[in-house]
Each structure stands twice: as structure tokens, then as C-alpha cells.
Steps between C-alpha positions, in 0.01 A plus 500: 500500500306465175134537578176664394278731703178323407470193728283329236750546220585130522148379422484551124846354427426206730172420324662542158792273594261236637292508181811482280640207700167316470497560125858375473415190703208429267743496208783289642384315813643264630824610333729300276808299598828485308768237551678687781176546692398138448837388637460730804152363562631143482764585761235661722290184476780286642755461221872545559563869559782692334627856484462530123225751570431724797399294801220747570305367202492153654353652817245704306396190308451313828287787627300492179444125521389531862228743390408340169691240301663650198595854401169675572582638846850612402364659183245699701764595759735650243202673339391648835850625584544657157168685488523599865835662426358683198203625703724629779725682252190649336371624835834668566484706181401861584269535203139463392327163516475477123879504473531239772268275303700570185816397683339176620400407147834600347699305758274197534452459126864557403554212257807339658386499866151405379629187324758397762239515776289240318738223605595380845875550504769657715535812284130579540509442877806724533341772288181488708686503833717797401200687361311453827807599704529823302130577551535461876812718498330794331173472692569372849859557609577791730155508657606345831514134595737243356251250356502644144880514500525139615250399230715672238806312626307171484397568141855592400632184667236296319623647171852395596388148583325441167764653268870439557599820318254728683761688707548791253123556498459468877773733625364828349155429646651410838692831498182688410303323775762603758492854365123520531467328837786641708546880510852455636598341168421822316779683676767305316491348154781253567332375817177424316673326210706287738192403701301392195799320350568313824134391512521368144828319563362349823201372303733351240708332770191350660379378164839339433484312831148381424608379155738258669210317662381348173544130431733547204702825480641577155706762323307710252718720280663209314209484255550861391878458482470188284261683268751785467774246427283337234437835330871586498586150374257534209632844408869401516473143373686364804332276757562682830279298734678288764510133392356389834154646426433337162544177309801432275297548181407863564630744240430854388255384234295318764495813717399714203196288412382507863573866575232773494558867587215536747548222760771273639281192546531365146873426520430263790198336337577493127869415464560151363797439729429462869497841670500512879212692656634825644392460863791349692568433866692793656811283547496356147837581332318572175390833648859619510575360155205685348588822679862491383403412143241780500744763628771386259258516206388852591862614542599346165190605304347806674338633183334168424370471855360855494339437160324193640383690806390797289292264287336369817447856627320598179280191529434571867413869473365503146205342323500122478491342158164338437658166406665477843325295771195664655636417844755780464206740535228308683385152600180414312443172685613290793810282518447154641794394719524146638209425733365853536119505475374632166382861498229614262563825317243777485253396232296818475446695180657801670818303558501372143464856371794633704706189429455558129592868533816420696607236248439735207684790668789326676746592224403868503646796687216465754701223661842660462648620831721771351225770497455443873875540558495822297201624701686420824807696391300805393286495813809452717664814363185702565456353848859584587437865413208498745661277761389722789140400429365189682350359181829548318684319779260206470546510122879490531490204737270310265687582181841422650363169628377400155809616312743336742310173471517515120865611479673160558263302276699549177790312665323246721173413324488143363221585256293783356183426697277803542419416862850601612409863435156507661608709799710753301203554267238565769757702699540728197125562486473556876803727503372703205162551670663614823728732303204659321333553837808677635507876471758747634443560870337830574370436849702553815339181627736307274811683604616215721545273198835638395685213345390173347697181565557458124 
């Protein structure tokens, strides 16, 4: 158990987190809405539902509309979960209050999580849910009673429902929650890993069943595969896309003028020949045609494919060029989709000041995820050396969660949007703080913590 002897040790971090959340709300309330969020809101309001995005976001939007039409309630919910998680992690740190406050500021004002949280979107909700789940793990699990454990499981399942690729982030935290809550799990590493993995897989299975209840199920990876095919076609000079997904006039020159290295959407919107939208019915034969063409292109031109994906990886983890769309970093306004009610943006001077700072800095290293990844790797090595310490165990769970979530992105990401890396970035900061708080065990009271599950 990670705790502090002073029963009032929670008070200062709680007050600081509340003040910081109020300040953040003053800057960005009621939150901004990008295209994906506007589409989810439209579905929640009665439009035809699909599985293009996590079905959990439709439910959260319905909850938000029941409380207050628009994004305000959902924005405040993700803000509350995020800062609650930070406060709980701060309370768990066995250090002086000044360092807890320093941690709160460093984590809450980290540029990438700070900007991503300003919009109502699935990445921000997932980041907030996982952050809160971690806070409960380090502060409440192992004290008796199952309510905190069940709350952690609910938060992890919520993360799974809002992001289809959340499984790599969820499993390490599920393993850690089992490790903290059930002493019997600490007698065998394999047992604990299997339990947490089975929980994560069961959540994924449930989510998959729920996805089938939408009005219009679709396949999703075709858009990324077609983008890869377009990149290889441009590099080789041969049109490799299946004829069934485009008009007869499409050629490599048309692809080249529509292609950009940071998102796949332009090849569907800006080609002169008709290009089929990439969301097909599951039984559509074009799914198989695209998959076979994609695999054949990779097998025939592996270097070209890897060069394209490496270019995307550099754009994803590195600084964004300032002439690229602002939406790759943040959403400065609200997207109007069909008959959604208009939502006014924050018109305060404080918002204008931060909006100007973000726009001026979005091409700098401040909004590059690679320093966070480097921090996670360095902190992970140090935490592993001190893995018998409870703080180090929490650090390892957090860092592994963030790194595993980021690992597949170079191959599956359809664009270089910063929001995809929100959780890995805040996980790096949280893991580094927990690692710094870990010291070699010198007390016999900690002798029962012999092996970490990571």
C-alpha cells in the first residue's frame, strides 16, 4: 500500500488540484469540438450510429446532453477525472508538500496533455480515465473493501469503450490493480499477469459485442491501408490501388497532388477522380481487395512502405511544421456538423492569450512527443532497478502502459495528430514522478513486496 502517515496529507494537493482545474476551466470552458467529436455528438443526438469511433463516446455525449446541451458537462467531467487522478498520485508521493505541489504543476501544465485536454474528444477522455484509475490504484487499493477496485475497473473499461486501441494501455494498469488489491496475486508473477490480461481481453470482447449494436457497422483499417498504397504508388510510379475503389481517371499524378505526409484524409477529399470513402460494410468485397493489394505492395516494396511509415512516425513524434494545419495540434474552434446546435467558444482574454501562445508554439519542441518518450524510457530503467519499491511498481505499470499504447502507432496511425499521444505523454510524467519518489527499501515493513509484476 502506498500511503502517508499524516491523515491530512491529502488536503493541500486536493485544494491545489481544485484551484488548477478551476483556472483551466476559466481558460477553455466549455471546450472545443473537432470534426470527430461533432460527428459523435450528432450520433448521440439521434443520428445514425456507427462504429467509426468508440461507442462509449456516443454514450458520454448523451450523458453530457442530459446534463447540459453541448460539450460543457463532458469537458468538466474529463477535467475532473484528470485532476482527481493527479491529486491522488500527488498524495501517494512520500515527500514534502512542496514537492507534491511541484508535481501537480509539472504534470498538469505539461504542454501536450494541457492542450489535448482543451477539447472534448476520445483521447482526452481516455487520458483522464486512465489518470484517475492510476490515482485510485496508488492511493486506495489494498485497504480493504472492493469498491475502489471496481471503480478502477469501470474507469479502465470506459477507456476501452472510447478508444478502440486502448487495450495496450489498459492491460498494464489492470495487472497493477490486481497486484495491489489481491495479496494472493503477489505470490506468483504469471498468475497476476494472466489475471490482468484476461480482464483486459474480457473488456475488449465486451466492447466488440457492443460495437455490433450500432445502426451501421463499418470496417476501419481500409483508410490507413489505402493511404499506404497511395504513398507506395507515388514513390514507385505504379498505381497500386484496387480499381474498385476509384474512378477510371485516377493516376499517380492525381494521387501526388492530393497526398500530404501528415494525414490520410486528403487523398479521399482532394483527388480529381472519384475515390471511395474508406468506411465499408464488413461484407463488402472491397475490404478483401484492399487488404490483398496492401499486403502485396508491402511485400514487393518493403523499403518504400517503411520509408512512408517512418516519415509519418517523425511527424507523429516530432515537432509539427508551422504551415501544417493547426488541428494536428489543437482545435481552436468548433466544427459545425449537420443540425448540431452551435457552440460558442470561450471569448475571454485569458483564452485569447493562451490560444495565441499555443498557435505561436505549436511548431516547437514543446509540442513534440519524443522528449516524453525519452523521459519514459529513462524513468523505466530507473524504476526497474528499484522494482521492489511500491512507488517504482506504480511507475513501471504507468510507463509500460504509455509505451505500449504508443508502440503500434507508427504502423497503424492514419495521421500525425498530437492527440494520439496524450496518454503516453502524461504517463511519462506520472511515471517519472513515481520513480523519483521511489527509494531503495530499507524498512522491514516493505519486505513483503518482493517482486513487481513488470
